[in-house]
A tleap script that builds the chain and sets N, CA, C and O, in Angstrom:
source leaprc.protein.ff14SB
mol = sequence {
  NMET ARG ASP ALA HIE GLY ILE LEU THR ARG
  ARG LEU GLN ALA TRP LEU GLY THR HIE GLY
  LEU ALA PRO MET LEU CYS SER SER HIE SER
  GLU GLN TRP ALA SER ALA THR PHE SER GLY
  ALA ARG HIE GLN PHE GLY PHE ALA ILE ASP
  PRO GLU THR ASP ASP ALA ARG THR ARG LEU
  GLU ARG ALA GLY ALA ALA ILE ARG ASP ALA
  ASP PHE LEU LEU PRO GLY HIE ILE LEU ALA
  ASP ILE GLY LEU VAL PRO SER LEU GLU ALA
  PRO THR HIE PHE ALA ILE GLU ALA LEU THR
  VAL GLU ALA CALA
}
set mol.1.N position { -101.114 70.487 55.176 }
set mol.1.CA position { -99.749 69.978 55.123 }
set mol.1.C position { -98.876 71.025 54.452 }
set mol.1.O position { -99.248 71.547 53.402 }
set mol.2.N position { -97.743 71.340 55.021 }
set mol.2.CA position { -96.844 72.349 54.468 }
set mol.2.C position { -96.153 71.835 53.213 }
set mol.2.O position { -96.068 70.628 52.986 }
set mol.3.N position { -95.667 72.754 52.413 }
set mol.3.CA position { -95.016 72.445 51.144 }
set mol.3.C position { -93.619 71.867 51.374 }
set mol.3.O position { -92.683 72.612 51.665 }
set mol.4.N position { -93.473 70.558 51.246 }
set mol.4.CA position { -92.184 69.910 51.486 }
set mol.4.C position { -91.146 70.362 50.468 }
set mol.4.O position { -89.974 70.509 50.815 }
set mol.5.N position { -91.547 70.586 49.221 }
set mol.5.CA position { -90.582 70.959 48.183 }
set mol.5.C position { -89.958 72.325 48.471 }
set mol.5.O position { -88.740 72.484 48.383 }
set mol.6.N position { -90.776 73.292 48.809 }
set mol.6.CA position { -90.255 74.623 49.109 }
set mol.6.C position { -89.353 74.631 50.327 }
set mol.6.O position { -88.305 75.276 50.328 }
set mol.7.N position { -89.760 73.916 51.364 }
set mol.7.CA position { -88.949 73.838 52.578 }
set mol.7.C position { -87.637 73.127 52.286 }
set mol.7.O position { -86.577 73.575 52.722 }
set mol.8.N position { -87.702 72.023 51.553 }
set mol.8.CA position { -86.500 71.262 51.223 }
set mol.8.C position { -85.552 72.096 50.362 }
set mol.8.O position { -84.335 71.995 50.521 }
set mol.9.N position { -86.076 72.904 49.467 }
set mol.9.CA position { -85.230 73.779 48.644 }
set mol.9.C position { -84.398 74.696 49.534 }
set mol.9.O position { -83.184 74.800 49.359 }
set mol.10.N position { -85.041 75.352 50.478 }
set mol.10.CA position { -84.328 76.268 51.368 }
set mol.10.C position { -83.332 75.531 52.266 }
set mol.10.O position { -82.221 76.012 52.491 }
set mol.11.N position { -83.725 74.375 52.771 }
set mol.11.CA position { -82.840 73.608 53.654 }
set mol.11.C position { -81.599 73.120 52.882 }
set mol.11.O position { -80.486 73.153 53.407 }
set mol.12.N position { -81.798 72.672 51.644 }
set mol.12.CA position { -80.672 72.204 50.836 }
set mol.12.C position { -79.682 73.325 50.552 }
set mol.12.O position { -78.472 73.136 50.679 }
set mol.13.N position { -80.190 74.483 50.172 }
set mol.13.CA position { -79.301 75.602 49.874 }
set mol.13.C position { -78.488 75.986 51.114 }
set mol.13.O position { -77.293 76.262 51.008 }
set mol.14.N position { -79.114 76.004 52.264 }
set mol.14.CA position { -78.399 76.310 53.507 }
set mol.14.C position { -77.378 75.224 53.818 }
set mol.14.O position { -76.248 75.526 54.202 }
set mol.15.N position { -77.767 73.963 53.656 }
set mol.15.CA position { -76.867 72.849 53.944 }
set mol.15.C position { -75.663 72.870 53.010 }
set mol.15.O position { -74.536 72.660 53.457 }
set mol.16.N position { -75.879 73.118 51.739 }
set mol.16.CA position { -74.768 73.197 50.784 }
set mol.16.C position { -73.821 74.332 51.163 }
set mol.16.O position { -72.606 74.208 51.011 }
set mol.17.N position { -74.375 75.431 51.654 }
set mol.17.CA position { -73.544 76.542 52.108 }
set mol.17.C position { -72.631 76.158 53.253 }
set mol.17.O position { -71.501 76.641 53.329 }
set mol.18.N position { -73.099 75.298 54.147 }
set mol.18.CA position { -72.257 74.861 55.266 }
set mol.18.C position { -71.110 73.973 54.786 }
set mol.18.O position { -70.158 73.730 55.527 }
set mol.19.N position { -71.201 73.490 53.551 }
set mol.19.CA position { -70.137 72.671 52.965 }
set mol.19.C position { -69.262 73.480 52.004 }
set mol.19.O position { -68.543 72.918 51.179 }
set mol.20.N position { -69.336 74.799 52.126 }
set mol.20.CA position { -68.485 75.668 51.319 }
set mol.20.C position { -68.922 75.810 49.880 }
set mol.20.O position { -68.138 76.237 49.032 }
set mol.21.N position { -70.166 75.456 49.592 }
set mol.21.CA position { -70.688 75.576 48.228 }
set mol.21.C position { -71.773 76.647 48.191 }
set mol.21.O position { -72.584 76.755 49.110 }
set mol.22.N position { -71.778 77.416 47.147 }
set mol.22.CA position { -72.829 78.412 46.937 }
set mol.22.C position { -73.383 78.206 45.531 }
set mol.22.O position { -73.239 79.071 44.668 }
set mol.23.N position { -74.013 77.062 45.307 }
set mol.23.CA position { -74.466 76.750 43.957 }
set mol.23.C position { -75.693 77.567 43.553 }
set mol.23.O position { -76.472 78.022 44.391 }
set mol.24.N position { -75.831 77.730 42.253 }
set mol.24.CA position { -77.011 78.382 41.702 }
set mol.24.C position { -78.060 77.294 41.434 }
set mol.24.O position { -77.759 76.279 40.806 }
set mol.25.N position { -79.270 77.509 41.906 }
set mol.25.CA position { -80.369 76.585 41.637 }
set mol.25.C position { -80.841 76.825 40.208 }
set mol.25.O position { -81.343 77.903 39.891 }
set mol.26.N position { -80.683 75.824 39.346 }
set mol.26.CA position { -81.031 75.946 37.929 }
set mol.26.C position { -82.408 75.379 37.611 }
set mol.26.O position { -83.095 75.858 36.709 }
set mol.27.N position { -82.802 74.366 38.351 }
set mol.27.CA position { -84.107 73.751 38.121 }
set mol.27.C position { -84.597 73.115 39.412 }
set mol.27.O position { -83.817 72.778 40.302 }
set mol.28.N position { -85.910 72.961 39.485 }
set mol.28.CA position { -86.527 72.407 40.682 }
set mol.28.C position { -87.857 71.789 40.260 }
set mol.28.O position { -88.656 72.423 39.571 }
set mol.29.N position { -88.083 70.556 40.676 }
set mol.29.CA position { -89.297 69.855 40.251 }
set mol.29.C position { -89.699 68.842 41.321 }
set mol.29.O position { -88.845 68.221 41.954 }
set mol.30.N position { -90.990 68.687 41.511 }
set mol.30.CA position { -91.475 67.618 42.376 }
set mol.30.C position { -92.715 67.011 41.749 }
set mol.30.O position { -93.445 67.671 41.010 }
set mol.31.N position { -92.937 65.750 42.055 }
set mol.31.CA position { -94.151 65.072 41.596 }
set mol.31.C position { -94.666 64.184 42.709 }
set mol.31.O position { -93.888 63.616 43.476 }
set mol.32.N position { -95.951 64.070 42.792 }
set mol.32.CA position { -96.577 63.251 43.829 }
set mol.32.C position { -96.170 61.793 43.662 }
set mol.32.O position { -95.959 61.310 42.550 }
set mol.33.N position { -96.068 61.113 44.786 }
set mol.33.CA position { -95.662 59.716 44.815 }
set mol.33.C position { -96.486 59.013 45.886 }
set mol.33.O position { -96.830 59.607 46.908 }
set mol.34.N position { -96.798 57.749 45.642 }
set mol.34.CA position { -97.527 56.971 46.649 }
set mol.34.C position { -97.194 55.497 46.507 }
set mol.34.O position { -96.949 54.999 45.408 }
set mol.35.N position { -97.190 54.811 47.639 }
set mol.35.CA position { -97.076 53.356 47.667 }
set mol.35.C position { -98.364 52.839 48.301 }
set mol.35.O position { -99.307 53.603 48.501 }
set mol.36.N position { -98.406 51.583 48.608 }
set mol.36.CA position { -99.610 51.025 49.234 }
set mol.36.C position { -99.841 51.601 50.632 }
set mol.36.O position { -100.975 51.638 51.109 }
set mol.37.N position { -98.769 52.051 51.286 }
set mol.37.CA position { -98.909 52.516 52.665 }
set mol.37.C position { -98.491 53.967 52.905 }
set mol.37.O position { -98.798 54.527 53.958 }
set mol.38.N position { -97.799 54.581 51.951 }
set mol.38.CA position { -97.292 55.942 52.148 }
set mol.38.C position { -97.659 56.836 50.978 }
set mol.38.O position { -97.886 56.366 49.863 }
set mol.39.N position { -97.714 58.134 51.250 }
set mol.39.CA position { -97.845 59.115 50.170 }
set mol.39.C position { -96.842 60.223 50.426 }
set mol.39.O position { -96.501 60.525 51.570 }
set mol.40.N position { -96.385 60.810 49.365 }
set mol.40.CA position { -95.385 61.857 49.478 }
set mol.40.C position { -95.045 62.408 48.114 }
set mol.40.O position { -95.914 62.552 47.255 }
set mol.41.N position { -93.763 62.719 47.917 }
set mol.41.CA position { -93.337 63.305 46.645 }
set mol.41.C position { -91.880 62.965 46.362 }
set mol.41.O position { -91.066 62.775 47.265 }
set mol.42.N position { -91.589 62.897 45.064 }
set mol.42.CA position { -90.207 62.785 44.585 }
set mol.42.C position { -89.782 64.189 44.186 }
set mol.42.O position { -90.544 64.927 43.561 }
set mol.43.N position { -88.563 64.549 44.553 }
set mol.43.CA position { -88.053 65.896 44.302 }
set mol.43.C position { -86.747 65.810 43.528 }
set mol.43.O position { -85.936 64.913 43.757 }
set mol.44.N position { -86.551 66.743 42.617 }
set mol.44.CA position { -85.274 66.841 41.914 }
set mol.44.C position { -84.880 68.311 41.818 }
set mol.44.O position { -85.690 69.169 41.468 }
set mol.45.N position { -83.628 68.576 42.135 }
set mol.45.CA position { -83.078 69.923 42.106 }
set mol.45.C position { -81.823 69.905 41.243 }
set mol.45.O position { -80.954 69.053 41.429 }
set mol.46.N position { -81.722 70.828 40.312 }
set mol.46.CA position { -80.521 70.954 39.491 }
set mol.46.C position { -79.728 72.166 39.938 }
set mol.46.O position { -80.280 73.259 40.070 }
set mol.47.N position { -78.431 71.979 40.174 }
set mol.47.CA position { -77.561 73.046 40.644 }
set mol.47.C position { -76.345 73.187 39.737 }
set mol.47.O position { -75.954 72.247 39.044 }
set mol.48.N position { -75.755 74.380 39.755 }
set mol.48.CA position { -74.483 74.635 39.070 }
set mol.48.C position { -73.556 75.340 40.049 }
set mol.48.O position { -73.982 76.207 40.812 }
set mol.49.N position { -72.290 74.959 40.017 }
set mol.49.CA position { -71.292 75.611 40.862 }
set mol.49.C position { -70.345 76.407 39.979 }
set mol.49.O position { -70.184 76.111 38.795 }
set mol.50.N position { -69.726 77.410 40.561 }
set mol.50.CA position { -68.765 78.245 39.856 }
set mol.50.C position { -67.466 77.452 39.690 }
set mol.50.O position { -66.844 77.077 40.684 }
set mol.51.N position { -67.048 77.190 38.443 }
set mol.51.CA position { -65.836 76.384 38.244 }
set mol.51.C position { -64.567 77.099 38.700 }
set mol.51.O position { -63.526 76.462 38.863 }
set mol.52.N position { -64.640 78.402 38.905 }
set mol.52.CA position { -63.464 79.167 39.333 }
set mol.52.C position { -63.247 79.114 40.839 }
set mol.52.O position { -62.190 79.519 41.322 }
set mol.53.N position { -64.229 78.623 41.587 }
set mol.53.CA position { -64.104 78.542 43.038 }
set mol.53.C position { -63.060 77.486 43.399 }
set mol.53.O position { -63.099 76.359 42.905 }
set mol.54.N position { -62.140 77.870 44.259 }
set mol.54.CA position { -61.107 76.926 44.691 }
set mol.54.C position { -61.738 75.691 45.321 }
set mol.54.O position { -62.618 75.806 46.175 }
set mol.55.N position { -61.302 74.541 44.912 }
set mol.55.CA position { -61.719 73.258 45.485 }
set mol.55.C position { -63.224 72.982 45.379 }
set mol.55.O position { -63.761 72.201 46.164 }
set mol.56.N position { -63.896 73.604 44.434 }
set mol.56.CA position { -65.347 73.395 44.321 }
set mol.56.C position { -65.676 71.925 44.078 }
set mol.56.O position { -66.609 71.398 44.684 }
set mol.57.N position { -64.935 71.263 43.213 }
set mol.57.CA position { -65.209 69.846 42.928 }
set mol.57.C position { -64.948 68.985 44.165 }
set mol.57.O position { -65.706 68.057 44.447 }
set mol.58.N position { -63.895 69.285 44.891 }
set mol.58.CA position { -63.583 68.526 46.109 }
set mol.58.C position { -64.686 68.725 47.142 }
set mol.58.O position { -65.132 67.767 47.774 }
set mol.59.N position { -65.121 69.960 47.310 }
set mol.59.CA position { -66.211 70.244 48.254 }
set mol.59.C position { -67.495 69.535 47.838 }
set mol.59.O position { -68.241 69.034 48.678 }
set mol.60.N position { -67.740 69.501 46.530 }
set mol.60.CA position { -68.934 68.821 46.017 }
set mol.60.C position { -68.868 67.326 46.311 }
set mol.60.O position { -69.870 66.728 46.704 }
set mol.61.N position { -67.712 66.726 46.127 }
set mol.61.CA position { -67.551 65.299 46.429 }
set mol.61.C position { -67.786 65.021 47.914 }
set mol.61.O position { -68.422 64.029 48.272 }
set mol.62.N position { -67.279 65.888 48.764 }
set mol.62.CA position { -67.488 65.716 50.214 }
set mol.62.C position { -68.969 65.861 50.573 }
set mol.62.O position { -69.501 65.099 51.380 }
set mol.63.N position { -69.615 66.841 49.966 }
set mol.63.CA position { -71.048 67.031 50.229 }
set mol.63.C position { -71.838 65.812 49.767 }
set mol.63.O position { -72.766 65.372 50.445 }
set mol.64.N position { -71.467 65.272 48.618 }
set mol.64.CA position { -72.145 64.078 48.103 }
set mol.64.C position { -72.028 62.898 49.047 }
set mol.64.O position { -72.970 62.122 49.207 }
set mol.65.N position { -70.865 62.765 49.674 }
set mol.65.CA position { -70.656 61.676 50.630 }
set mol.65.C position { -71.418 61.912 51.933 }
set mol.65.O position { -71.814 60.957 52.602 }
set mol.66.N position { -71.625 63.177 52.293 }
set mol.66.CA position { -72.242 63.501 53.586 }
set mol.66.C position { -73.754 63.652 53.540 }
set mol.66.O position { -74.404 63.605 54.585 }
set mol.67.N position { -74.326 63.829 52.369 }
set mol.67.CA position { -75.744 64.208 52.300 }
set mol.67.C position { -76.687 63.127 52.834 }
set mol.67.O position { -77.732 63.456 53.394 }
set mol.68.N position { -76.350 61.872 52.678 }
set mol.68.CA position { -77.241 60.804 53.155 }
set mol.68.C position { -77.381 60.801 54.677 }
set mol.68.O position { -78.375 60.307 55.209 }
set mol.69.N position { -76.392 61.348 55.373 }
set mol.69.CA position { -76.428 61.395 56.827 }
set mol.69.C position { -76.947 62.723 57.371 }
set mol.69.O position { -77.050 62.902 58.585 }
set mol.70.N position { -77.272 63.651 56.475 }
set mol.70.CA position { -77.726 64.976 56.908 }
set mol.70.C position { -79.151 64.905 57.451 }
set mol.70.O position { -79.959 64.087 57.013 }
set mol.71.N position { -79.439 65.773 58.408 }
set mol.71.CA position { -80.786 65.879 58.964 }
set mol.71.C position { -81.447 67.131 58.407 }
set mol.71.O position { -80.936 68.240 58.570 }
set mol.72.N position { -82.577 66.949 57.756 }
set mol.72.CA position { -83.339 68.068 57.216 }
set mol.72.C position { -84.693 68.087 57.908 }
set mol.72.O position { -85.478 67.148 57.771 }
set mol.73.N position { -84.966 69.143 58.644 }
set mol.73.CA position { -86.232 69.280 59.345 }
set mol.73.C position { -87.297 69.707 58.342 }
set mol.73.O position { -87.220 70.797 57.776 }
set mol.74.N position { -88.280 68.858 58.125 }
set mol.74.CA position { -89.369 69.119 57.190 }
set mol.74.C position { -90.685 68.897 57.933 }
set mol.74.O position { -91.198 67.778 57.942 }
set mol.75.N position { -91.238 69.926 58.547 }
set mol.75.CA position { -92.469 69.757 59.328 }
set mol.75.C position { -93.570 69.069 58.516 }
set mol.75.O position { -93.905 69.485 57.406 }
set mol.76.N position { -94.117 68.011 59.101 }
set mol.76.CA position { -95.198 67.266 58.457 }
set mol.76.C position { -94.730 66.239 57.444 }
set mol.76.O position { -95.547 65.555 56.827 }
set mol.77.N position { -93.408 66.124 57.266 }
set mol.77.CA position { -92.857 65.194 56.273 }
set mol.77.C position { -91.626 64.503 56.839 }
set mol.77.O position { -90.985 64.994 57.768 }
set mol.78.N position { -91.318 63.369 56.264 }
set mol.78.CA position { -90.111 62.628 56.610 }
set mol.78.C position { -89.288 62.483 55.344 }
set mol.78.O position { -89.814 62.110 54.295 }
set mol.79.N position { -88.005 62.777 55.438 }
set mol.79.CA position { -87.109 62.586 54.305 }
set mol.79.C position { -86.721 61.116 54.272 }
set mol.79.O position { -85.946 60.659 55.112 }
set mol.80.N position { -87.251 60.375 53.311 }
set mol.80.CA position { -87.026 58.937 53.242 }
set mol.80.C position { -85.741 58.581 52.510 }
set mol.80.O position { -85.112 57.569 52.819 }
set mol.81.N position { -85.343 59.407 51.537 }
set mol.81.CA position { -84.136 59.111 50.754 }
set mol.81.C position { -83.641 60.405 50.129 }
set mol.81.O position { -84.434 61.275 49.767 }
set mol.82.N position { -82.322 60.527 50.004 }
set mol.82.CA position { -81.725 61.703 49.364 }
set mol.82.C position { -80.362 61.316 48.822 }
set mol.82.O position { -79.663 60.490 49.408 }
set mol.83.N position { -79.988 61.916 47.700 }
set mol.83.CA position { -78.681 61.655 47.121 }
set mol.83.C position { -78.253 62.780 46.203 }
set mol.83.O position { -79.085 63.470 45.615 }
set mol.84.N position { -76.952 62.957 46.085 }
set mol.84.CA position { -76.368 63.947 45.193 }
set mol.84.C position { -75.823 63.205 43.985 }
set mol.84.O position { -75.081 62.233 44.129 }
set mol.85.N position { -76.192 63.664 42.789 }
set mol.85.CA position { -75.813 62.997 41.553 }
set mol.85.C position { -75.007 63.964 40.690 }
set mol.85.O position { -75.573 64.913 40.148 }
set mol.86.N position { -73.685 63.743 40.548 }
set mol.86.CA position { -72.888 64.613 39.687 }
set mol.86.C position { -73.284 64.434 38.224 }
set mol.86.O position { -73.700 63.352 37.810 }
set mol.87.N position { -73.151 65.492 37.461 }
set mol.87.CA position { -73.443 65.421 36.028 }
set mol.87.C position { -72.249 64.820 35.299 }
set mol.87.O position { -71.108 65.198 35.562 }
set mol.88.N position { -72.500 63.896 34.394 }
set mol.88.CA position { -71.424 63.316 33.594 }
set mol.88.C position { -71.039 64.245 32.443 }
set mol.88.O position { -69.900 64.217 31.976 }
set mol.89.N position { -71.986 65.068 31.985 }
set mol.89.CA position { -71.748 65.956 30.856 }
set mol.89.C position { -71.066 67.255 31.262 }
set mol.89.O position { -70.201 67.752 30.541 }
set mol.90.N position { -71.440 67.802 32.395 }
set mol.90.CA position { -70.927 69.097 32.840 }
set mol.90.C position { -70.422 68.975 34.276 }
set mol.90.O position { -71.230 68.861 35.198 }
set mol.91.N position { -69.116 68.995 34.485 }
set mol.91.CA position { -68.584 68.790 35.835 }
set mol.91.C position { -68.960 69.881 36.837 }
set mol.91.O position { -68.758 69.706 38.038 }
set mol.92.N position { -69.500 70.995 36.365 }
set mol.92.CA position { -69.908 72.057 37.282 }
set mol.92.C position { -71.383 71.966 37.648 }
set mol.92.O position { -71.900 72.836 38.349 }
set mol.93.N position { -72.066 70.924 37.182 }
set mol.93.CA position { -73.489 70.756 37.468 }
set mol.93.C position { -73.714 69.471 38.269 }
set mol.93.O position { -72.970 68.500 38.138 }
set mol.94.N position { -74.747 69.493 39.089 }
set mol.94.CA position { -75.127 68.298 39.832 }
set mol.94.C position { -76.614 68.365 40.156 }
set mol.94.O position { -77.231 69.428 40.081 }
set mol.95.N position { -77.172 67.234 40.512 }
set mol.95.CA position { -78.576 67.155 40.910 }
set mol.95.C position { -78.654 66.582 42.320 }
set mol.95.O position { -77.787 65.824 42.755 }
set mol.96.N position { -79.699 66.960 43.007 }
set mol.96.CA position { -80.034 66.315 44.269 }
set mol.96.C position { -81.430 65.745 44.090 }
set mol.96.O position { -82.363 66.451 43.706 }
set mol.97.N position { -81.556 64.463 44.372 }
set mol.97.CA position { -82.843 63.773 44.261 }
set mol.97.C position { -83.248 63.326 45.653 }
set mol.97.O position { -82.427 62.849 46.436 }
set mol.98.N position { -84.533 63.491 45.946 }
set mol.98.CA position { -85.018 63.166 47.286 }
set mol.98.C position { -86.429 62.579 47.210 }
set mol.98.O position { -87.171 62.813 46.257 }
set mol.99.N position { -86.768 61.819 48.231 }
set mol.99.CA position { -88.110 61.275 48.389 }
set mol.99.C position { -88.592 61.659 49.773 }
set mol.99.O position { -87.936 61.359 50.771 }
set mol.100.N position { -89.733 62.319 49.837 }
set mol.100.CA position { -90.342 62.664 51.124 }
set mol.100.C position { -91.667 61.926 51.249 }
set mol.100.O position { -92.358 61.682 50.259 }
set mol.101.N position { -92.006 61.578 52.477 }
set mol.101.CA position { -93.314 60.972 52.753 }
set mol.101.C position { -93.996 61.817 53.807 }
set mol.101.O position { -93.348 62.413 54.666 }
set mol.102.N position { -95.308 61.859 53.727 }
set mol.102.CA position { -96.075 62.636 54.702 }
set mol.102.C position { -96.071 61.904 56.035 }
set mol.102.O position { -96.299 60.696 56.100 }
set mol.103.N position { -95.807 62.661 57.097 }
set mol.103.CA position { -95.810 62.086 58.436 }
set mol.103.C position { -97.245 61.801 58.856 }
set mol.103.O position { -98.156 62.564 58.538 }
set mol.104.N position { -97.436 60.721 59.558 }
set mol.104.CA position { -98.787 60.341 59.996 }
set mol.104.C position { -99.290 61.212 61.103 }
set mol.104.O position { -100.408 61.020 61.580 }
savepdb mol mol.pdb
quit
């Protein structure tokens, strides 16, 4: 089975770029997850955007609204859930949290 976390990292960075954002990846973590019928992983990515970029916050808000409808090709995995979480402490930071399950 291919590494869903590594693939998702690259896909997210490319997707954010299509929304006019070029954030710096500050942290990246995944942990195994399983239910009675599925196995996969929970993923968390921490990003920072340049506060000097014109409309960076507006672009971030638009990306946050659009991410749930985005298609991320993850061979051998299904993206079950994804969301963008703005930081309350630092307006230039945000997280993306995702859940992937292994395809049968």
